[in-house]
N, C-alpha and C positions, 0 to 999 in steps of 0.2 A: 668321300667322293668316289664315284665310278669314273675313271679317267683313262683315256686312251691316247692322250697327247704325247707325242715323242716315243710311242711304242706300238707294237703290233696288236696285241690283245688288250682289251679293257681290264684294268686292275682296280683293286680297292685300296684307297688311301684314307688315312685320318689326317686332318689338318687343324692345327691350332690357329684359329682365325685372328688371334692377337699378334702372334709372332710370324705367322706364315710357315712355320715349320711343319713338314709333312713326313708321315711315316707310312711305308708300304705295309699293308696288312695282309694282302693276298693277291696272287697272280697265278696264271696257268698258261704255258706257251701254246697249248693246243686249242684253247677256246676262251672267249670272253667270259668274265664272271657274270653270274646271274643275280639272283636275289640275295638279300641279307636278312638275318634274324637279329632284331635289336631288342634290348631290354625295354619293356613297355613304359617305364618311367624315365630312366636316364638316357635312353637312346643309344647306349653303348652297343657296338656290334659284337654279337656273341657267336655268329656263324655266317658263312657265306657259301654260295653254291657255285659249282662249276658244271656247266652243261656241255659236255663233249659228246660221248655216245649216250650216256645217261646223266641225269641230274644227280650230282654227288655233293653232299654237305661236308664242309670243312669247318671244324669247330675250334673256336678260340676259348670258349667257356666249357670247362670240363663237366659241369653239372648238366648242361644242355645235351652234351654228347651222351651222358648216361641215360637221359630221358629218351633220346632217339634210339639208343641200343635196346632199351626196354620195349619201346613201341614196335620196333622191327621184330622182336621176339614174339610179341603178341599178335601182330598183324601179318607177319610173314612177308612174302615177296611183294615188291612194289615200292614206289617212291612215296615217302611221307611228306605231306604238306601241312604246315602250321598256318591256318587261316586267320586265327584270332587268339589273343591272350588277355586275361584279366589284368588290371593294374597290379594286383597282388601277386600275379604270375602263378596262381595256384590252380588255375583251370585253363585249358587250351581247347580250341576247336581244331581237330586234326582230320585230314583226309588221307586215304591210301588208294593208289591206283595199281592193282595187281595185274592189269592188262587182260589176263585170261580168266579173271573173275570180275564181277561188277564192282566198280569203285564205291567205297563207303565213307561216310563222314561220322565222326565220333566226338563225344565230350570226354576229355581226358582230365581226370582229377590227379594232379601231380603228387599230392600228399598221400592220398589213399591208394595210389597206384591202381586206379580203376578206370576202365573204358566203358562208356555207355553208347550204344549205337543210336545215332540220330536219324539217319536216312541213307538209302542207297541212291546213286545218281540215276540209274536206269533200271527200275524195278522189273520192267517187262523182259529184261535180259537175264534175270536171275535163273541159274540152271541151264542157260543156253550154252551150246558147245563152243565157247570162245577159245582162242588159241594164243600161245605166247607170241611176243615180238622178239626177234633176234637182232643183235647188233653186228655190224661188219665194217671193217676198214678195207675199202676197195682201192687198189692202186690204178690211177689213170696212166695213160701211155707216157706222159712226161714225168711220172713219179709222184705227182700230187696225191695225197691220201684223201679219199672221199668217205666221210662218215655216213654209214647207210643203215637201213632197217629192212629186215626181211621177215615176212610172215608166211609160214607154210601151212597148207591145209592138212587136216588130220590124216587124210589118206596117204600123204607123201612123207609123213614122219610118224610112223606107227608106234615107235618106242619112245617118242618125245625127247630124243637126245639133241634136238636142234640141228640135225643133219638130214638132208633129203635122202630117203630110201629109194624113191622112184621119181622120175622126171614128170612134171605136170605142166599144163599151160600156165604162163606167167603174165601178170600185168605189171608193166613198169609204170608206176604211179608218180608223176612229176609234180613237185610243189609249185605254187604260184609265187609271185614276187617280181622278178626272181630273187630280189634282195630280202629273203626270208629264209626259213629253214624247216626241215622235217625234224621231229623230236620223238623220243621214246615215250610210249604210253598207249593207252587205249586209243585206237583209231578206227572210226566207224567204217571207212572205206576198206581198210585192211581186213577187218573182221567179216564184213559183208562179202567181199570177193573170195576170201579164204573159205567161207562157209559154202560157197558155190563151187569149190574145187580148184580155185586158182592160187598159185603162189603170188605174193605181192612184194615188189621191191621198190623202195623209195630211197633216192640218192641225193645227198647234199653235194650237188655239182658245184664247180667253181662259180663265184658270184653269190653263193648262199651266204647269209649273214650269220654271225655268232662264232666264227672261227678265226677272227682277226682280219686285219686290213689286207694282208698279202693274198689271203684266200678270196676275199671279196673282190679285190682289184684284179685278180687273175682272170676275172670274167669281163673286164672292160673291153668293149668292141668285139666280143667273142660270141654274140648271139649267132646260132647256126654254125659256129666253128668249134672252138675248144669246149664250149659249154655243151654242145651237142655230142662231141666226141666222148665226153665224160659219161654220158648216158649209154653210148654204144659200148664203152669199155665195161660198164656195169653189167650190161646184157651178156657180154662175152664171159665175164666172171661167173655169172649165174649158170651159164651153160657148162662151163668147166667144173663147177661145183656139183653138177648133176641135178640142179634145181629144176631145170627146164631143158627144152631142146630149141635149137636155133630157129626152127620153123613155127614155133608156137608161143611167140611173145607179142603181146599187145602193148601199145603205148597210150596212156590216158592221163589227163590232167585238166585243171582249170586255170584260166588267166595265162600266166607264163607257161604253165603246164599244158594248156590248150595249144599255145604257140608251139611248144616242144612236140606235141602230137602231130601238128601240121608239118613242122620241119622234118620230123621223122619220116613221114610218108612222102614228102615232096623231095627232100634232099638225099635220102637213102631209101629208095622205093621198095627194095626187096628185104630189108632188115626186119620189119615188123609185119605180123600177120594181119593186123588191123589197127585202127586208131580211133580214139574218142577225144574230141576237142570240145571242152566246155568253156565258153566265152573267151576264146583265144584270139589274139590279133593275127591277121594274115599279111598285113602290109604295114611295116614299121613307120613308113613316112606318114600315112594317114593316121596311124595311132598317135604319133607325136603332134600332129596338126590338130588333134581334137582333145588335147589334155584338158581335163575339167578345171575350172577356176581355182578350186581348192588345192590343186596340185601345182599351182604356178610357182611356188617357192622352190619346188624341186626340179623345175625345167632344166636348169643349167646342169644339174647332176645327171639327169637322164640323158642329156646330150653327150656328156663326157663318157657315160657308161655304154650307150647304145650307138651313137653316131650323131653328128651335128648336121641337121637338115639345112642349115643356113650356109653350108660350104659344099662345094662340088664333091670333095672327097668323102665328106660325111654322108651326103645323099647316096653315093655309090655303095658305101658300107651298108646303109639301111636297105637299099634295094637288093643287094646280094643276100642279105639275111632274111628277106621276106618270102615266105612260102608261096605267096600269090603268084610270083613270077615263074614258079616251077610247078604250078598246079597241073600242068599237062603231063608231068612225070608220074603222077599218083596212079598206082595200079591196085592198091589194097583197099578193102572196105573202110569207109570213113563215116563216122557219126558225129554231127555237129549239133551242139545245144547252145542256144543264144537267148539272152534276155533282151526284149525290145526296149526296156528302160535302163539298160546298162550305161552309166555315165562315164565309165573308164574305158571299156572296150566297146565301142559303139556297134550297133547292129550291122553297120556297113562293113565291119571287119569280116563278119561271117558271110554277108550277102555277096561280097566281092569274090571270095574264093569259090562259093557255090556257083555263081554265074560263070566264072572261068572254067570250072569243071563241066558244067552243063553244056557250055558252048563247044566243048571238045567231046561231048557225049560220054563223059566219065561218070559213072554212078556215084552218088553221094546222098546220104540220108540227113536231112536238115530239119531240126525241130526248133521252132521259134516260140518262145513263151511270152505272150503279149503283156504280162504284168509282172515281169521279173527284172531285177537289176543285175548287179555283177555277181 
């Protein structure tokens, strides 16, 4: 089992279904456990992964560890993924994501110790000037550690030591969800923006998933509050590290990340140089009022995490956290992209804030895609 009952992070247990006796096989206080590797015939767990800053394999089977060690020697930097194994366990399909090179997929012959290239994931990027992704632990103002990812453009890290030699404009790229997470690996947004000369910072702010229940629940009723402060603290960290300067930070994201961009410009009008909101909600009351039918089972959870619109107190929490009501505070350039067919964040979420800004003669660039969803 993967089980988190009675504990903070999800752990791995073996259970004898006849006696009910359980044995703890793996745990990590920093993060939930991820995938397992199991014997293709017996199903016995041979390894499990912990995805804190990077995905790390922990081995129960010594032979499997030897295979991974050999694969790492051959393939170099990057996370190894075993996608498939024969029943005889003599051949594997393995992938490697080196981040700054194109990811490849190979046939691995265990007995012959031979790797044969099958294909690369993005052939058009072979030889492209891709850059590494760096990991960072950023302290929030209340002491919470925020696992984060930084990408530096080539110009700002000439010797490739992972430290900024010169400050450049930065994009704070905020993940959606918010009950999701950023991970280590090839990231198209990071590479594209870095290629254009921007540093890119992605932060697992409180409410992100994968780091245990306390971290997740630290974001309850904190939209626009502590969740937003985590992003501000990350910007301050990047400025102190010499990655960027305080006047050259953009905020950008989709879904919750789009909300974060709107909140950044509306609640802290002078912090960000500009914002890009992709399908982000501007009014949390109307967002919850238009939950699609296939989300109905999660309604109660969303109320407990965001604010309950059926109570006066909950309505006020949602209203206070809605950028729509502070649209008149926006002074920085804002670009909004919205799909007309979005079933989760309806077009009205973007229409509302655009109308509010236009009524106050505040400039905004609005791009509506007539045949796009979320």
